[in-house]
N, C-alpha and C positions, 0 to 999 in steps of 0.2 A: 525589445529583448533588455537584457540589462547590459550595462556600457560592461560588464565583467564579464561578461558569458563567453566570449574568446578565451579566457584563464581556464575554463572548465571544460573547452571544447573533448572530443573523443579522436581518439583514433583510431582509425579503420572502419568499416559500414558497420551498422547497427543489423546485429544478426533479426533475422525473419522473428517474430515473438507475437503471432496471429495467436496461436492456439495456449498460449502462455495469457498473452495479453487477454482473453475470454473469461481463463481460471481466473485470475488476476482481480478483473472485474467482481465477478461474482463471489471472491473472497471478499472485495471490498463491500457489495452489498451486506453481506454480511454482517461486516463487521459493525456498519452503520446501522444494521436495524437493530442488532443483537447487542450490544455496549447500551444503547438507551433502555431498552427493554431493562437490561440486568441494573441497569443504575436506575429507573423512575423509581421504584419503591422508599430508595436514600434520598432523590432526589432529584423535583422535575428539574431544578438549574445547571447540575451536572448534566445529566442528562441530556439534554440542549445543547450544552459545551463540548461534549463528548462531538454529536454530530457537526457540529462547527471546527472542531481540531482537526477531525477527521476525515473531512471535506476539504476543511480550508488549507493545511499544511504543503496536502501533495497537489492542490492547486496553486499553489504561492509557492510552492517552489521547486522544482524542477534542475536536470545536467540538460545544459544545449546536448542540439541532440538526438534527443530521448524523446521530448516532445517537442510539438511545430511552433506551440510559441511558450513563454518560457520569459514570468514577473520576475522573478528573481533566483539570479543563476546559482546553483549551488552545485559541491562536486560528487558523482557519484556515490560513492559511499553513504552524504544524505540521503538518497534516492534511495536506493538499497536499503536504509534504515529505515524510511517510510515506510515503504513496500513491508517490510518485517514490521514491524511494527503493525500495523492495517492484521499479519496475519494472525500474533498474537494475540491481536484483542478479540479477532473476531474468532478464535480457540477461545477464549477464557468465557470470556463472554456468553457464546452458547453453552457453556459447561456450568454457568452460573442459570442463566437465563431459561435456556431449556429441557428436553428430558434428554437422556442419556445418548438415548438412541442421533436424537439428532446432534447432537454434539459430536457424537461420532464422528457422523458422515462430517461435519463443519469439520474437523480434524483431518479426516482424511483427505478433505478440499483442501485445505492448508498443507498436505502434505505435498500433494501434487502440483501443486502452487508451487511451493518453493521445487523442484526438482526441474518442471516448467521451463521458473526463470533462469535456471542458472546459468545460461549460452549468455544471456540479458544482462546479469551481476556480473559476469567475471569483466563482459566487455564496460559497463559502467565504473570496474574496481581499475582498468588497470587506461594508459594513455598517458 
């Protein structure tokens, strides 16, 4: 755990987000697949870099109390921003890479994920 992890500790118990985390993970998977798919025609390197960034940033940076293991402690707004980034990228890449029907389903998935994430985001942004 990072030495400054206590500085970003949350107050109160973490909300139960088992359902939200399933939707969040599904959205992340879409981002990890759709983004390189959308970027591959232009650049193999950008496609590979996109996966490294989309998986690497949330792995390295986390808010204490939100994850069991924190490599680099960050305030809650950074974690919220990283999730929002994944959602925006999933939707944008789906619209670039895939048929409109599939992209529309991804958009609905992202909207549902945001709604389900709101209690966790409120918790991450307070404290």
